[in-house]
N, C-alpha and C positions, 0 to 999 in steps of 0.2 A: 424055873428057868424060862427066859424069854423064848417064845416060839414065833420068830418072824416069818411072814409070808410075803413073797415078792411076785409081782406080775408085771413085766415090762410094758405090755400093750395097754394095760389099764392105768399105768403109772401110779401105783400106790405101794405103800409099805406099812405093815402092821407090827407093832410090838405088843406082845401079849404075855403078861405074867400071871400064871394061874396059881394063886395063893391057896384057893379052896378047891379041892378036887371036886369034879362034877358040878362046878359053878355054872352060873347062868349067863356069863358074858359071851357074846359071839359076834362075828361080823360076816357079811356076805358081799360079794361083788357080782353084779348082774348085768351083762351086756344087754342093752335095751334098744339098739338100732345103730345106724351109721354114725359113728363117733359119739354115741350116747351110752353112758354107763351109769348104773345105779349103785350107790355105795350105802351100806346099811350097818349100823352098830346097834346092839340091843343088849339089855340086861334084864334078867328075870328076878323078881322079888324072891328072896330065899337063896340059900347056898348049900342045898343038900341034893340028894338024888332026885327029888321031885322037880327041882329047878332044872336039872339036866333033861328030865323027861319032857317038860313043857317047852324047853328051848328047842328040842327036836320037833315038836309040833309047830312052833313058829317058823322054823326053817322050811318045813313042808308047805306051810301056807304061803310063804314067800314064793316058792316054786310055782304054786298054783296061781297066785294073783298078780305077781309082778310081771307086767308086760309093757311093751312100748306104746300101746294106745291108751293106757289108763293114766290118769293124773296120779301123782304120788299120794295126794290126800285120799283119793278114792281107793288106792291100794291099801292104805292103812285102815280105812273104814271097813273094807271087806274083811281084812284080817281081824279087826276088832270084833266085828259081828260074829265071825266064826269062833273066835276064842271065848267069847262070852258064853257060848253054849256048852263049853267043855271045861273051862278053868274053875278050880275051887275059888271060893270067895276071897281067900287071902293071897291069891297069886295074881300078879299083873306084870306087864313089861314096860320099860322105858325104851323108846326107839328114836333114833335119828336117821331119817331116810333122805339121802341127797342124790339128786339126778343131775349129772354133769353132761351138758351138750357142748362138746368142743367145737362143733361146726358153727353153731350160732353164738357161742360165747356166753351161755347162760347156765347158772347154777340155781337149782330149786332145792330148798331145804324144807322138809316137813318134820316137825318136832313133836314127839309124843312123850313129854315129861322128861326128856333127856337133857343133860348139860348142853349148852349152846356150842355150835360149830365156831371155829376161829378161822378167819380168812387172812392170809399173808400175801400182800401185793408188793412187788418190788418197789422200793423207794418210798413206801408208805407205812405208817404204824399198823400193826395187826388190828383187825376188827372183830369184836365179839358179836356174833349174829344173835341178837336178843330175840328170843321167841318164847311163847308160852303154849302149852298144849297138854291135853289130857293123856294119861297113861293108857296103854292098850290092855283091854280085857276087863275093864271095870265099869264103863259107862255106856249105856245104849246109844246116846247121841254125842259121842266123844267129838271134841273139836281139836284140831291140830294146827299148830302155828305154821304158817306157810310164808316163806320169804323167797323172792327171786332176785338174784344178783348178777350183774355183769362180771365176767371173768375173762382173762386173756392168757396167752401162752406164758408159762413161767410162774403164774400165780399158784399158790398152794392153799389148801384148807385142811384143818384137823377135825376129826371126829373122835370121840372118846367116851368111855363109860364113867359113871360117877365115882368109881374107885380111885380115879386119878385126882379128883378134886375134893374128896371127902376124907383125905388122910389126916386133916386137922379140922377143927370146928368151923372155921370161917370159910365156908364154901365159896362165897362170892369173891373173896380176896384170893382164894386159890385159883379161881378161873382167871382173874386179872393177872395173877402171877404167871399162869400158863401162857397167856397172851404176850406178856413181856419176854418170856423165854423164847417165844417164837421169833421175836425181833432179833435176838442175838444169835440165832442159828439158821436164818433163812438162806444164807449163802452156802451152806453145806449141802452135799448130796442128800437127797430125800431120806434115804435109810439112815444116814448119820444124824440128820436133824431129828428124826423121830426118836432114835435111841438116846441121843443127848438130852432131849427135853424130858423124856421119861426118867432118866437117871437123875437129872437135876431136881425135878419135882418130887420124886419119891425119896431121894437122898438116903439117909440112914434111918428114916422113920420106920417104926414097926407097922407093916402093912397088914391089914386084916381083911382086905377085900381084893378080888381080882382087879387087875389093871389092863385095860385095852386102849391103845392109842393108834389111830390110823391116820397117816398122812397121805394126801392125794395131790398130785401136780397136774395142772391143766396142760 
């Protein structure tokens, strides 16, 4: 069953379908200063009790390293270095870390092997934020894709785990389809938009992975 989370001050809504109990999908919302909020989605490799255990470790490290004075790429680097000391060789994380500064109108996205964010601006086609980046926990000198974008009131962006776009073999086409669906639902209230998109994308397909979709409004 979906487990939506709502937080009016941070203006976000999450639809989470936990298909595999003790799975590794999770999100976090971290106030980082005056009108600055960090939004995080992550997915652990594996879908058993060990994935849940390491997800708890990542959450604890976010609490330790995520602060308003550190750059998002430095936060991910610190977490990567800490996890490399404790993770088994076959465990890693994909992460998308987005810092939204509503005061300056800037969005910074740091990508560590996660599917790309999608930006929805009023009156414009949705934009797929193309980024490449290394996963967390595997490489000593991991490099993360960093993009800084201007945003304004009413703009929205979506973060999601790979379960939403790997429900059929063509992952890239599924991401493009997700962007097209954003265009058709951008006038809906944020919570309705997120639930509508998840329902349309998942449809009646047999889902084998957790699905996490977070919508944020500037």
